All heavy atoms as an XYZ file, in Angstrom:
984
protein
N     -59.482     68.611    263.523
C     -58.790     69.066    262.324
C     -58.351     70.525    262.459
O     -57.284     70.893    262.011
C     -59.714     68.888    261.118
C     -59.224     69.629    259.912
S     -59.281     68.629    258.476
C     -58.911     69.818    257.262
N     -59.233     71.332    263.089
C     -58.923     72.745    263.244
C     -57.639     72.957    264.029
O     -56.841     73.822    263.700
C     -60.078     73.429    263.968
C     -60.498     74.690    263.385
C     -61.632     75.308    264.093
N     -62.098     74.535    265.225
C     -63.097     74.854    265.986
N     -63.764     75.924    265.749
N     -63.471     74.120    266.988
N     -57.421     72.137    265.057
C     -56.227     72.290    265.880
C     -54.964     71.969    265.087
O     -53.902     72.500    265.375
C     -56.320     71.384    267.103
N     -55.079     71.125    264.091
C     -53.930     70.740    263.273
C     -53.704     71.704    262.114
O     -52.584     71.841    261.626
C     -54.157     69.324    262.732
C     -53.052     68.697    261.909
C     -51.778     68.568    262.743
C     -53.478     67.329    261.427
N     -54.740     72.401    261.699
C     -54.672     73.226    260.494
C     -53.704     74.407    260.631
O     -52.892     74.636    259.724
C     -56.075     73.727    260.137
C     -56.276     74.256    258.742
C     -55.850     73.241    257.691
C     -57.734     74.618    258.543
N     -53.748     75.127    261.717
C     -52.857     76.275    261.871
C     -51.386     75.849    261.924
O     -50.562     76.435    261.209
C     -53.232     77.115    263.095
C     -52.372     78.359    263.312
C     -52.409     79.298    262.104
C     -52.824     79.101    264.574
N     -51.018     74.820    262.710
C     -49.616     74.387    262.669
C     -49.182     73.921    261.277
O     -48.055     74.190    260.856
C     -49.546     73.237    263.680
C     -50.698     73.454    264.588
C     -51.758     74.126    263.765
N     -50.065     73.234    260.564
C     -49.742     72.832    259.190
C     -49.530     74.056    258.311
O     -48.573     74.111    257.539
C     -50.859     71.972    258.596
C     -50.843     70.501    258.931
C     -52.081     69.822    258.362
C     -49.591     69.833    258.418
N     -50.428     75.024    258.417
C     -50.328     76.243    257.621
C     -48.989     76.937    257.887
O     -48.271     77.310    256.955
C     -51.496     77.166    257.954
C     -51.505     78.441    257.186
N     -51.806     78.504    255.846
C     -51.249     79.717    257.577
C     -51.726     79.765    255.441
N     -51.392     80.518    256.470
N     -48.644     77.081    259.150
C     -47.389     77.749    259.504
C     -46.172     76.944    259.059
O     -45.163     77.520    258.642
C     -47.349     78.022    261.010
C     -48.405     79.011    261.512
C     -48.376     79.099    263.030
C     -48.248     80.374    260.866
N     -46.275     75.635    259.107
C     -45.186     74.778    258.613
C     -44.982     74.988    257.124
O     -43.845     75.124    256.649
C     -45.491     73.297    258.909
O     -45.586     73.129    260.327
C     -44.410     72.379    258.349
N     -46.081     75.033    256.377
C     -45.974     75.231    254.928
C     -45.449     76.635    254.599
O     -44.685     76.807    253.657
C     -47.320     74.975    254.239
C     -47.813     73.561    254.394
C     -49.158     73.306    254.609
C     -46.941     72.487    254.328
C     -49.623     72.010    254.750
C     -47.388     71.179    254.472
C     -48.738     70.945    254.684
N     -45.841     77.635    255.388
C     -45.304     78.982    255.196
C     -43.792     78.967    255.431
O     -43.020     79.551    254.653
C     -45.993     80.010    256.129
C     -45.248     81.327    256.140
C     -47.448     80.224    255.703
N     -43.356     78.288    256.487
C     -41.928     78.185    256.773
C     -41.173     77.453    255.675
O     -40.065     77.862    255.289
N     -41.773     76.398    255.161
C     -41.155     75.656    254.058
C     -41.019     76.548    252.828
O     -39.966     76.572    252.176
C     -41.989     74.414    253.724
C     -41.495     73.528    252.601
C     -40.146     72.919    252.948
C     -42.510     72.439    252.313
N     -42.052     77.296    252.533
C     -42.032     78.205    251.386
C     -40.960     79.276    251.568
O     -40.170     79.548    250.655
C     -43.415     78.813    251.224
C     -43.640     79.690    250.038
C     -42.866     79.796    248.911
C     -44.729     80.580    249.845
N     -43.418     80.707    248.046
C     -44.568     81.192    248.588
C     -45.845     80.910    250.610
C     -45.468     82.125    248.096
C     -46.749     81.835    250.117
C     -46.552     82.436    248.875
N     -40.920     79.861    252.759
C     -39.920     80.887    253.040
C     -38.505     80.316    252.919
O     -37.636     80.917    252.290
C     -40.134     81.472    254.434
C     -39.099     82.488    254.909
C     -39.076     83.713    253.997
C     -39.380     82.884    256.345
N     -38.290     79.153    253.488
C     -36.977     78.514    253.393
C     -36.583     78.225    251.965
O     -35.417     78.388    251.568
N     -37.550     77.829    251.163
C     -37.311     77.562    249.752
C     -36.881     78.838    249.025
O     -35.900     78.833    248.273
C     -38.575     76.982    249.127
S     -38.430     76.663    247.373
N     -37.585     79.923    249.265
C     -37.270     81.193    248.598
C     -35.885     81.693    249.012
O     -35.104     82.153    248.173
C     -38.374     82.242    248.881
C     -37.949     83.620    248.431
C     -39.678     81.832    248.200
N     -35.557     81.566    250.294
C     -34.237     81.983    250.767
C     -33.155     81.116    250.120
O     -32.117     81.622    249.668
C     -34.157     81.928    252.307
C     -32.733     82.091    252.797
C     -35.065     82.993    252.921
N     -33.390     79.820    250.051
C     -32.433     78.902    249.420
C     -32.228     79.254    247.952
O     -31.093     79.294    247.463
C     -32.911     77.447    249.566
O     -33.028     77.141    250.956
C     -31.962     76.473    248.906
N     -33.323     79.538    247.261
C     -33.210     79.920    245.852
C     -32.431     81.223    245.687
O     -31.646     81.364    244.753
C     -34.601     80.049    245.225
C     -35.297     78.723    245.052
C     -36.734     78.857    244.611
O     -37.369     79.908    244.869
O     -37.231     77.907    243.989
N     -32.643     82.154    246.591
C     -31.882     83.409    246.525
C     -30.389     83.141    246.701
O     -29.561     83.769    246.023
C     -32.389     84.384    247.592
N     -30.062     82.201    247.566
C     -28.651     81.840    247.752
C     -28.084     81.171    246.498
O     -26.934     81.441    246.119
C     -28.488     80.935    248.977
C     -28.776     81.610    250.321
C     -28.756     80.575    251.441
C     -27.802     82.735    250.598
N     -28.882     80.299    245.857
C     -28.454     79.700    244.581
C     -28.138     80.797    243.574
O     -27.115     80.767    242.893
C     -29.554     78.841    243.955
C     -29.915     77.579    244.647
C     -31.112     76.947    244.329
C     -29.091     76.988    245.581
C     -31.466     75.772    244.932
C     -29.448     75.798    246.202
C     -30.646     75.191    245.881
N     -29.080     81.724    243.459
C     -28.940     82.807    242.485
C     -27.671     83.618    242.769
O     -26.901     83.928    241.865
C     -30.170     83.726    242.517
C     -31.459     83.070    242.074
C     -31.547     82.856    240.576
O     -30.869     83.564    239.807
O     -32.323     81.964    240.165
N     -27.475     83.957    244.020
C     -26.318     84.775    244.396
C     -25.002     84.046    244.138
O     -24.025     84.652    243.709
C     -26.437     85.152    245.871
C     -25.358     86.025    246.367
C     -25.956     87.144    247.165
N     -24.904     87.936    247.776
C     -24.602     89.153    247.370
N     -25.276     89.719    246.410
N     -23.644     89.821    247.958
N     -24.989     82.742    244.387
C     -23.749     81.975    244.246
C     -23.414     81.652    242.794
O     -22.238     81.614    242.421
C     -23.844     80.682    245.049
N     -24.435     81.443    241.956
C     -24.164     80.910    240.618
C     -24.378     81.893    239.468
O     -23.777     81.723    238.409
C     -25.015     79.654    240.377
C     -24.728     78.483    241.329
C     -25.754     77.376    241.130
C     -23.322     77.961    241.135
N     -25.214     82.889    239.667
C     -25.502     83.824    238.583
C     -24.269     84.668    238.276
O     -23.591     85.166    239.168
C     -26.677     84.735    238.964
C     -27.318     85.517    237.824
C     -27.889     84.580    236.763
C     -28.417     86.415    238.361
N     -23.946     84.780    237.010
C     -22.801     85.575    236.583
C     -21.466     84.859    236.732
O     -20.417     85.477    236.579
N     -21.511     83.571    236.977
C     -20.280     82.801    237.170
C     -19.920     81.977    235.936
O     -19.132     81.047    236.029
C     -20.439     81.859    238.381
C     -20.686     82.565    239.683
C     -19.542     83.489    240.072
O     -18.371     83.126    239.964
N     -19.878     84.700    240.493
N     -20.534     82.312    234.823
C     -20.268     81.572    233.586
C     -21.494     80.783    233.165
O     -22.351     80.441    233.981
N     -21.578     80.530    231.873
C     -22.762     79.855    231.324
C     -22.947     78.445    231.875
O     -24.070     78.002    232.069
C     -22.696     79.824    229.792
C     -22.736     81.195    229.157
C     -24.022     81.903    229.508
N     -24.082     83.201    228.858
C     -24.675     84.244    229.376
N     -25.278     84.167    230.521
N     -24.691     85.390    228.728
N     -21.857     77.732    232.146
C     -21.996     76.378    232.686
C     -22.652     76.422    234.073
O     -23.515     75.606    234.391
C     -20.651     75.646    232.732
C     -19.602     76.380    233.555
O     -19.627     77.632    233.607
O     -18.751     75.690    234.144
N     -22.281     77.396    234.896
C     -22.884     77.557    236.230
C     -24.334     78.038    236.119
O     -25.191     77.621    236.906
C     -22.083     78.548    237.076
C     -20.648     78.170    237.300
C     -20.532     77.069    238.314
C     -19.113     76.928    238.779
N     -18.428     75.760    238.332
N     -24.608     78.899    235.130
C     -25.975     79.387    234.956
C     -26.898     78.287    234.441
O     -28.081     78.261    234.769
C     -25.988     80.616    234.056
C     -25.383     81.816    234.793
C     -25.212     83.045    233.931
O     -25.249     82.952    232.696
O     -25.019     84.136    234.528
N     -26.354     77.349    233.670
C     -27.133     76.189    233.243
C     -27.500     75.342    234.461
O     -28.649     74.895    234.600
C     -26.345     75.364    232.222
C     -27.044     74.130    231.663
C     -28.331     74.507    230.943
C     -26.109     73.378    230.725
N     -26.546     75.139    235.354
C     -26.805     74.412    236.599
C     -27.844     75.168    237.434
O     -28.788     74.572    237.957
C     -25.497     74.207    237.394
C     -24.571     73.256    236.658
C     -25.787     73.716    238.811
C     -23.157     73.203    237.213
N     -27.679     76.492    237.532
C     -28.606     77.333    238.284
C     -30.028     77.197    237.748
O     -30.972     76.992    238.514
C     -28.166     78.793    238.240
C     -29.168     79.814    238.786
C     -29.418     79.597    240.266
C     -28.673     81.229    238.515
N     -30.173     77.301    236.434
C     -31.509     77.233    235.828
C     -32.164     75.887    236.119
O     -33.348     75.821    236.478
C     -31.412     77.481    234.327
N     -31.411     74.805    235.986
C     -31.961     73.465    236.234
C     -32.287     73.269    237.713
O     -33.341     72.717    238.067
C     -30.969     72.406    235.763
N     -31.389     73.718    238.575
C     -31.588     73.579    240.018
C     -32.796     74.379    240.485
O     -33.643     73.867    241.240
C     -30.318     74.033    240.746
C     -30.275     73.862    242.250
C     -30.475     72.405    242.648
C     -28.945     74.373    242.790
N     -32.887     75.620    240.041
C     -34.007     76.479    240.459
C     -35.331     75.885    239.971
O     -36.310     75.847    240.722
C     -33.805     77.888    239.916
C     -34.625     78.912    240.630
N     -34.150     80.152    240.918
C     -35.889     78.896    241.102
C     -35.088     80.849    241.545
N     -36.158     80.090    241.658
N     -35.357     75.391    238.740
C     -36.587     74.792    238.222
C     -36.971     73.564    239.043
O     -38.139     73.383    239.401
C     -36.416     74.396    236.752
C     -37.664     73.770    236.177
C     -37.481     73.310    234.757
C     -38.750     72.606    234.309
N     -38.531     71.801    233.141
N     -36.006     72.729    239.355
C     -36.278     71.517    240.129
C     -36.834     71.870    241.515
O     -37.795     71.260    241.978
C     -35.002     70.688    240.253
C     -35.246     69.308    240.820
C     -34.035     68.424    240.723
N     -33.739     68.174    239.316
C     -32.515     67.980    238.822
N     -31.477     67.990    239.617
N     -32.332     67.755    237.547
N     -36.245     72.863    242.166
C     -36.718     73.282    243.486
C     -38.141     73.855    243.376
O     -38.996     73.574    244.220
C     -35.750     74.293    244.128
C     -36.343     74.918    245.386
C     -34.422     73.619    244.455
N     -38.400     74.646    242.338
C     -39.754     75.183    242.138
C     -40.777     74.063    241.991
O     -41.823     74.080    242.637
C     -39.816     76.074    240.902
C     -39.350     77.496    241.159
O     -38.944     77.793    242.293
O     -39.384     78.299    240.213
N     -40.478     73.099    241.136
C     -41.433     72.026    240.850
C     -41.689     71.130    242.058
O     -42.833     70.806    242.374
C     -40.961     71.187    239.638
C     -41.778     69.922    239.479
C     -41.016     72.032    238.363
N     -40.630     70.750    242.748
C     -40.780     69.759    243.807
C     -40.976     70.334    245.208
O     -41.451     69.635    246.098
C     -39.583     68.799    243.814
C     -39.544     67.929    242.599
C     -38.576     68.121    241.631
C     -40.497     66.937    242.395
C     -38.540     67.329    240.496
C     -40.471     66.144    241.269
C     -39.490     66.330    240.317
N     -40.632     71.610    245.416
C     -40.762     72.182    246.762
C     -41.619     73.450    246.767
O     -42.621     73.525    247.473
C     -39.375     72.472    247.384
C     -38.574     71.168    247.475
C     -39.538     73.102    248.770
C     -37.140     71.362    247.871
N     -41.229     74.458    245.968
C     -41.896     75.758    246.090
C     -43.359     75.711    245.663
O     -44.227     76.210    246.389
C     -41.149     76.829    245.296
C     -41.737     78.211    245.535
C     -40.907     79.320    244.933
O     -39.939     79.049    244.195
O     -41.232     80.486    245.208
N     -43.661     75.148    244.522
C     -45.056     75.115    244.064
C     -45.938     74.326    245.034
O     -46.989     74.822    245.446
C     -45.162     74.597    242.611
C     -44.519     75.611    241.667
C     -46.618     74.328    242.234
C     -44.351     75.120    240.237
N     -45.528     73.109    245.449
C     -46.357     72.422    246.449
C     -46.478     73.205    247.758
O     -47.562     73.251    248.350
C     -45.630     71.092    246.672
C     -44.855     70.866    245.423
C     -44.453     72.246    244.958
N     -45.396     73.855    248.190
C     -45.445     74.599    249.453
C     -46.434     75.755    249.373
O     -47.289     75.902    250.251
C     -44.054     75.118    249.821
N     -46.354     76.584    248.319
C     -47.280     77.720    248.287
C     -48.702     77.285    247.975
O     -49.662     77.925    248.414
C     -46.796     78.891    247.435
C     -46.848     78.762    245.946
C     -48.034     78.722    245.248
C     -45.655     78.734    245.226
C     -48.068     78.645    243.868
C     -45.669     78.656    243.843
C     -46.888     78.599    243.164
N     -48.869     76.178    247.254
C     -50.225     75.652    247.027
C     -50.833     75.183    248.356
O     -52.025     75.415    248.622
C     -50.189     74.519    246.020
N     -50.023     74.558    249.193
C     -50.510     74.119    250.503
C     -50.764     75.307    251.430
O     -51.697     75.278    252.228
C     -49.525     73.131    251.120
C     -49.518     71.761    250.427
C     -48.306     70.950    250.850
C     -50.809     71.010    250.704
N     -49.962     76.356    251.319
C     -50.229     77.582    252.081
C     -51.579     78.158    251.651
O     -52.402     78.539    252.491
C     -49.104     78.629    251.884
C     -49.520     80.001    252.414
C     -47.821     78.171    252.560
N     -51.823     78.193    250.359
C     -53.094     78.702    249.848
C     -54.261     77.841    250.324
O     -55.276     78.359    250.799
C     -53.061     78.762    248.315
C     -54.316     79.266    247.621
C     -54.624     80.705    248.023
C     -54.159     79.162    246.117
N     -54.113     76.529    250.230
C     -55.194     75.621    250.629
C     -55.486     75.713    252.124
O     -56.650     75.836    252.527
C     -54.837     74.190    250.239
N     -54.436     75.664    252.948
C     -54.672     75.730    254.389
C     -55.167     77.115    254.803
O     -56.002     77.230    255.696
C     -53.410     75.338    255.187
O     -52.310     76.161    254.784
C     -53.065     73.869    254.997
N     -54.682     78.157    254.124
C     -55.174     79.505    254.407
C     -56.650     79.649    254.070
O     -57.416     80.249    254.821
N     -57.055     79.075    252.940
C     -58.476     79.112    252.553
C     -59.322     78.350    253.563
O     -60.408     78.792    253.940
C     -58.658     78.548    251.149
N     -58.816     77.202    253.997
C     -59.552     76.430    255.001
C     -59.646     77.195    256.317
O     -60.696     77.202    256.965
C     -58.885     75.076    255.226
C     -59.088     74.048    254.119
C     -58.201     72.833    254.352
C     -60.547     73.636    254.026
N     -58.550     77.839    256.716
C     -58.582     78.635    257.946
C     -59.596     79.770    257.838
O     -60.343     80.033    258.777
C     -57.193     79.188    258.265
C     -56.191     78.187    258.820
C     -54.789     78.778    258.828
C     -56.588     77.742    260.220
N     -59.631     80.430    256.693
C     -60.612     81.503    256.479
C     -62.025     80.946    256.528
O     -62.913     81.527    257.167
C     -60.358     82.191    255.137
C     -61.406     83.236    254.729
C     -61.446     84.369    255.737
C     -61.146     83.743    253.342
N     -62.234     79.809    255.861
C     -63.565     79.199    255.846
C     -63.989     78.800    257.256
O     -65.143     79.004    257.650
C     -63.585     77.991    254.910
N     -63.066     78.252    258.040
C     -63.394     77.841    259.404
C     -63.710     79.056    260.271
O     -64.701     79.058    261.012
C     -62.252     76.998    260.005
C     -62.201     75.629    259.317
C     -62.415     76.840    261.522
C     -60.966     74.824    259.637
N     -62.889     80.101    260.182
C     -63.143     81.307    260.979
C     -64.485     81.927    260.599
O     -65.267     82.326    261.480
C     -62.012     82.310    260.782
N     -64.758     82.003    259.308
C     -66.039     82.561    258.857
C     -67.191     81.684    259.316
O     -68.254     82.183    259.707
C     -66.041     82.712    257.335
N     -66.996     80.376    259.301
C     -68.057     79.464    259.722
C     -68.348     79.592    261.220
O     -69.499     79.548    261.638
C     -67.698     78.025    259.374
C     -68.930     77.163    259.244
O     -69.339     76.827    258.161
N     -69.529     76.815    260.364
N     -67.308     79.777    262.023
C     -67.518     79.971    263.467
C     -68.357     81.227    263.696
O     -69.322     81.217    264.479
C     -66.166     80.055    264.202
C     -65.489     78.680    264.212
C     -66.340     80.596    265.628
C     -64.045     78.712    264.657
N     -68.031     82.300    262.993
C     -68.792     83.537    263.113
C     -70.224     83.338    262.614
O     -71.189     83.803    263.237
C     -68.094     84.667    262.355
C     -68.776     86.001    262.475
C     -69.050     86.560    263.714
C     -69.154     86.701    261.341
C     -69.680     87.788    263.830
C     -69.786     87.935    261.436
C     -70.048     88.472    262.682
O     -70.676     89.681    262.789
N     -70.364     82.611    261.520
C     -71.678     82.354    260.944
C     -72.563     81.575    261.929
O     -73.742     81.882    262.101
C     -71.518     81.576    259.636
S     -72.977     81.539    258.612
N     -71.997     80.577    262.583
C     -72.754     79.803    263.570
C     -73.198     80.697    264.724
O     -74.335     80.592    265.205
C     -71.919     78.598    264.065
C     -72.530     77.965    265.298
C     -71.770     77.569    262.957
N     -72.325     81.602    265.154
C     -72.724     82.509    266.237
C     -73.896     83.390    265.795
O     -74.788     83.683    266.595
C     -71.548     83.360    266.710
O     -71.240     84.373    265.779
N     -73.898     83.785    264.517
C     -75.019     84.587    263.993
C     -76.315     83.780    263.962
O     -77.401     84.326    264.215
C     -74.685     85.119    262.601
C     -73.621     86.208    262.559
C     -73.195     86.482    261.120
C     -74.119     87.479    263.233
N     -76.226     82.493    263.669
C     -77.412     81.628    263.680
C     -78.006     81.601    265.089
O     -79.233     81.694    265.268
C     -77.060     80.206    263.187
C     -78.186     79.231    263.462
C     -76.719     80.237    261.702
N     -77.144     81.507    266.112
C     -77.621     81.512    267.496
C     -78.228     82.860    267.870
O     -79.267     82.914    268.542
C     -76.480     81.143    268.453
C     -76.207     79.671    268.505
C     -75.394     79.065    267.554
C     -76.768     78.873    269.497
C     -75.145     77.705    267.594
C     -76.537     77.512    269.542
C     -75.710     76.917    268.594
N     -77.585     83.947    267.442
C     -78.138     85.281    267.705
C     -79.499     85.441    267.023
O     -80.444     85.962    267.635
C     -77.195     86.385    267.206
C     -75.989     86.578    268.050
N     -76.037     86.978    269.359
C     -74.672     86.422    267.759
C     -74.821     87.051    269.853
N     -73.969     86.721    268.897
N     -79.588     85.016    265.796
C     -80.852     85.131    265.055
C     -81.953     84.355    265.779
O     -83.079     84.838    265.919
C     -80.652     84.613    263.634
C     -81.884     84.757    262.769
C     -81.641     84.282    261.383
N     -81.426     82.839    261.377
C     -81.330     82.107    260.290
N     -81.408     82.673    259.109
N     -81.141     80.817    260.356
N     -81.623     83.166    266.256
C     -82.599     82.342    266.975
C     -83.064     83.043    268.251
O     -84.263     83.094    268.551
C     -81.986     80.973    267.305
C     -82.907     80.093    268.085
N     -82.715     79.831    269.419
C     -84.028     79.427    267.714
C     -83.681     79.041    269.841
N     -84.493     78.776    268.823
N     -82.107     83.614    268.971
C     -82.452     84.332    270.206
C     -83.363     85.524    269.897
O     -84.338     85.771    270.601
C     -81.174     84.779    270.917
C     -81.414     85.344    272.296
C     -80.148     85.577    273.125
N     -79.045     86.193    272.394
C     -77.919     85.557    272.048
N     -77.743     84.289    272.343
N     -76.961     86.183    271.382
N     -83.069     86.261    268.824
C     -83.917     87.404    268.433
C     -85.316     86.939    268.047
O     -86.307     87.600    268.379
C     -83.290     88.183    267.275
C     -81.988     88.839    267.614
N     -81.780     89.578    268.756
C     -80.815     88.854    266.950
C     -80.537     90.032    268.780
N     -79.922     89.600    267.690
N     -85.408     85.799    267.375
C     -86.722     85.263    266.991
C     -87.528     84.889    268.235
O     -88.734     85.177    268.306
C     -86.549     84.055    266.075
N     -86.892     84.244    269.198
C     -87.600     83.870    270.431
C     -88.111     85.092    271.181
O     -89.182     85.044    271.794
C     -86.673     83.056    271.345
C     -86.328     81.640    270.889
C     -85.322     81.011    271.841
C     -87.598     80.788    270.788
N     -87.366     86.177    271.130
C     -87.763     87.425    271.813
C     -88.764     88.247    271.007
O     -89.290     89.238    271.491
C     -86.538     88.278    272.093
C     -85.613     87.683    273.119
C     -84.435     88.581    273.356
N     -83.517     87.982    274.316
C     -82.232     88.248    274.392
N     -81.689     89.135    273.569
N     -81.485     87.673    275.275
N     -88.939     87.868    269.748
C     -89.825     88.643    268.893
C     -89.203     89.937    268.411
O     -89.915     90.841    267.973
N     -87.900     90.035    268.480
C     -87.180     91.230    268.025
C     -86.867     91.041    266.543
O     -85.752     90.693    266.155
C     -85.906     91.413    268.856
C     -85.191     92.723    268.552
O     -85.590     93.425    267.596
O     -84.213     93.029    269.267
N     -87.861     91.295    265.705
C     -87.736     91.000    264.276
C     -86.773     91.914    263.529
O     -86.093     91.450    262.607
C     -89.119     90.950    263.623
C     -89.921     89.852    264.273
C     -91.004     89.991    265.077
C     -89.633     88.454    264.233
N     -91.426     88.767    265.529
C     -90.603     87.793    265.025
C     -88.651     87.668    263.614
C     -90.629     86.414    265.206
C     -88.678     86.290    263.790
C     -89.651     85.678    264.580
N     -86.638     93.184    263.902
C     -85.606     93.988    263.237
C     -84.189     93.424    263.497
O     -83.366     93.341    262.585
C     -85.777     95.388    263.835
C     -87.209     95.437    264.252
C     -87.524     94.036    264.727
N     -83.919     93.004    264.747
C     -82.621     92.406    265.062
C     -82.469     91.060    264.360
O     -81.382     90.702    263.891
C     -82.454     92.246    266.570
N     -83.559     90.306    264.272
C     -83.546     89.037    263.549
C     -83.136     89.264    262.095
O     -82.273     88.556    261.559
C     -84.939     88.387    263.602
C     -85.082     87.175    262.727
C     -84.827     85.907    263.230
C     -85.479     87.288    261.398
C     -84.953     84.779    262.429
C     -85.611     86.173    260.590
C     -85.347     84.911    261.102
N     -83.742     90.256    261.460
C     -83.444     90.528    260.051
C     -82.005     90.976    259.842
O     -81.360     90.591    258.858
C     -84.436     91.548    259.493
C     -85.820     90.944    259.339
C     -86.852     91.931    258.833
O     -86.464     93.028    258.362
O     -88.048     91.597    258.917
N     -81.470     91.787    260.764
C     -80.065     92.201    260.658
C     -79.137     90.987    260.785
O     -78.212     90.823    259.986
C     -79.716     93.242    261.723
C     -80.289     94.626    261.450
C     -79.716     95.676    262.389
N     -79.919     95.369    263.806
C     -81.013     95.678    264.489
N     -82.020     96.325    263.907
N     -81.108     95.378    265.779
N     -79.388     90.143    261.783
C     -78.565     88.948    261.978
C     -78.718     88.000    260.787
O     -77.734     87.398    260.328
C     -78.945     88.240    263.279
N     -79.930     87.875    260.277
C     -80.186     86.991    259.132
C     -79.408     87.456    257.903
O     -78.766     86.655    257.220
C     -81.689     86.976    258.839
C     -82.037     86.070    257.681
O     -81.925     84.843    257.844
O     -82.400     86.599    256.604
N     -79.461     88.762    257.650
C     -78.761     89.318    256.488
C     -77.247     89.088    256.599
O     -76.597     88.623    255.650
C     -79.068     90.813    256.361
C     -78.389     91.478    255.220
N     -78.756     91.268    253.907
C     -77.340     92.342    255.189
C     -77.969     91.975    253.119
N     -77.097     92.631    253.865
N     -76.688     89.379    257.761
C     -75.251     89.197    257.967
C     -74.871     87.724    257.915
O     -73.850     87.348    257.320
C     -74.834     89.816    259.301
C     -73.345     89.849    259.613
C     -72.549     90.525    258.491
C     -73.104     90.551    260.936
N     -75.707     86.870    258.482
C     -75.428     85.432    258.475
C     -75.363     84.904    257.042
O     -74.497     84.096    256.711
C     -76.494     84.687    259.284
C     -76.254     83.199    259.420
C     -77.119     82.382    258.500
O     -78.295     82.690    258.301
N     -76.554     81.349    257.924
N     -76.225     85.391    256.170
C     -76.193     84.934    254.780
C     -74.963     85.470    254.040
O     -74.398     84.778    253.197
C     -77.492     85.312    254.062
C     -78.635     84.455    254.506
N     -79.608     84.928    255.347
C     -78.922     83.157    254.271
C     -80.477     83.956    255.588
N     -80.081     82.872    254.957
N     -74.551     86.681    254.338
C     -73.331     87.215    253.709
C     -72.101     86.426    254.148
O     -71.265     86.053    253.325
C     -73.171     88.701    254.060
C     -74.149     89.611    253.342
C     -74.081     91.025    253.850
C     -72.887     91.742    253.292
N     -72.903     93.180    253.614
N     -71.991     86.172    255.439
C     -70.844     85.410    255.944
C     -70.931     83.964    255.453
O     -69.905     83.344    255.127
C     -70.776     85.474    257.490
C     -70.636     86.918    257.968
C     -69.634     84.606    258.023
C     -69.407     87.639    257.438
N     -72.125     83.430    255.357
C     -72.308     82.072    254.820
C     -71.788     81.962    253.395
O     -71.234     80.927    253.008
N     -71.923     83.019    252.622
C     -71.383     83.016    251.257
C     -69.860     82.947    251.282
O     -69.243     82.256    250.463
C     -71.859     84.259    250.496
N     -69.240     83.645    252.235
C     -67.776     83.570    252.380
C     -67.364     82.146    252.739
O     -66.393     81.610    252.196
C     -67.276     84.577    253.450
C     -65.799     84.371    253.748
C     -67.556     86.005    253.007
N     -68.112     81.520    253.643
C     -67.831     80.133    254.026
C     -67.905     79.232    252.793
O     -66.997     78.435    252.529
C     -68.817     79.645    255.109
C     -68.667     78.153    255.357
C     -68.626     80.431    256.402
N     -68.975     79.369    252.031
C     -69.155     78.535    250.840
C     -68.018     78.740    249.838
O     -67.457     77.771    249.317
C     -70.503     78.843    250.182
C     -70.822     78.065    248.914
C     -70.848     76.573    249.184
C     -72.138     78.536    248.327
N     -67.655     79.983    249.582
C     -66.556     80.255    248.647
C     -65.230     79.691    249.157
O     -64.441     79.143    248.382
C     -66.436     81.752    248.389
C     -67.582     82.372    247.586
C     -67.428     83.888    247.537
C     -67.650     81.779    246.193
N     -64.991     79.812    250.460
C     -63.766     79.253    251.039
C     -63.709     77.748    250.904
O     -62.680     77.174    250.535
N     -64.822     77.088    251.174
C     -64.874     75.628    251.056
C     -64.697     75.205    249.607
O     -63.921     74.290    249.302
C     -66.198     75.085    251.627
C     -66.224     75.281    253.147
C     -66.381     73.611    251.280
C     -67.573     75.022    253.773
N     -65.401     75.853    248.699
C     -65.282     75.509    247.276
C     -63.878     75.761    246.746
O     -63.335     74.963    245.976
C     -66.315     76.278    246.452
C     -67.772     75.861    246.663
C     -68.705     76.792    245.888
C     -67.995     74.411    246.262
N     -63.270     76.886    247.166
C     -61.906     77.182    246.742
C     -60.918     76.145    247.248
O     -60.058     75.661    246.505
N     -61.032     75.789    248.522
C     -60.134     74.784    249.093
C     -60.353     73.426    248.435
O     -59.395     72.711    248.127
C     -60.348     74.689    250.602
N     -61.610     73.079    248.184
C     -61.914     71.811    247.518
C     -61.361     71.790    246.099
O     -60.732     70.815    245.676
C     -63.429     71.573    247.494
C     -63.900     70.314    246.789
C     -63.360     69.069    247.486
C     -65.417     70.286    246.747
N     -61.573     72.877    245.368
C     -61.055     72.955    243.996
C     -59.543     72.847    243.951
O     -58.985     72.119    243.127
N     -58.876     73.547    244.853
C     -57.421     73.476    244.897
C     -56.957     72.081    245.286
O     -56.027     71.534    244.693
C     -56.863     74.511    245.869
C     -55.351     74.561    245.978
C     -54.715     74.862    244.619
C     -54.935     75.600    246.986
N     -57.621     71.485    246.256
C     -57.267     70.123    246.664
C     -57.427     69.129    245.530
O     -56.571     68.268    245.314
N     -58.520     69.244    244.787
C     -58.736     68.350    243.645
C     -57.702     68.580    242.552
O     -57.211     67.633    241.939
C     -60.156     68.532    243.092
C     -61.282     68.023    243.978
C     -62.637     68.424    243.408
C     -61.189     66.522    244.174
N     -57.360     69.843    242.305
C     -56.341     70.145    241.290
C     -54.983     69.578    241.707
O     -54.266     69.008    240.870
C     -56.248     71.654    241.084
N     -54.626     69.715    242.971
C     -53.362     69.156    243.459
C     -53.361     67.636    243.364
O     -52.384     67.017    242.985
C     -53.096     69.601    244.895
C     -52.741     71.061    245.078
C     -52.683     71.417    246.565
C     -51.431     71.400    244.399
N     -54.505     67.024    243.711
C     -54.619     65.572    243.633
C     -54.498     65.099    242.185
O     -53.776     64.159    241.892
C     -55.951     65.108    244.229
C     -56.158     63.632    244.129
C     -55.477     62.758    244.978
C     -57.039     63.104    243.198
C     -55.662     61.393    244.879
C     -57.231     61.742    243.088
C     -56.546     60.876    243.945
N     -55.182     65.803    241.284
C     -55.100     65.422    239.861
C     -53.686     65.605    239.325
O     -53.196     64.779    238.553
C     -56.093     66.258    239.046
N     -53.024     66.682    239.747
C     -51.644     66.913    239.327
C     -50.703     65.848    239.856
O     -49.815     65.377    239.155
N     -50.904     65.439    241.104
C     -50.055     64.403    241.701
C     -50.309     63.051    241.045
O     -49.388     62.273    240.826
C     -50.296     64.309    243.199
N     -51.549     62.778    240.701
C     -51.892     61.501    240.076
C     -51.384     61.438    238.630
O     -51.030     60.369    238.151
C     -53.399     61.282    240.112
N     -51.341     62.592    237.966
C     -50.930     62.620    236.565
C     -49.429     62.706    236.378
O     -48.911     62.430    235.311
N     -48.697     63.081    237.375
C     -47.278     63.271    237.133
C     -46.473     62.838    238.260
O     -45.380     62.616    238.386
């Protein structure tokens, strides 16, 4: 999954960027061209936001949170190994430093996972409801 996550994240970033550029072109072409064109602009921009931009930036947020959680988790696992090595050597001051840092990074992992899960559930509920 990790190997797929970064390409997905970058794809969603590109989709979001393309959407924003497209909307800027809509705005430039239609704004100030009369109320009938501005009515079209308002409807078009809203439609693009609902069906493309909001899902794109929500997916950027979700994949970014997952990437952060994964990176923090990799670091956290390395701290668990360091702590174990310090315990085997009887280096208790080093054990305590690694233990303290491992718990702080573990909190980042937990928050990243919970944030990604919450966003995923909200997106799923939104998709199911509408």
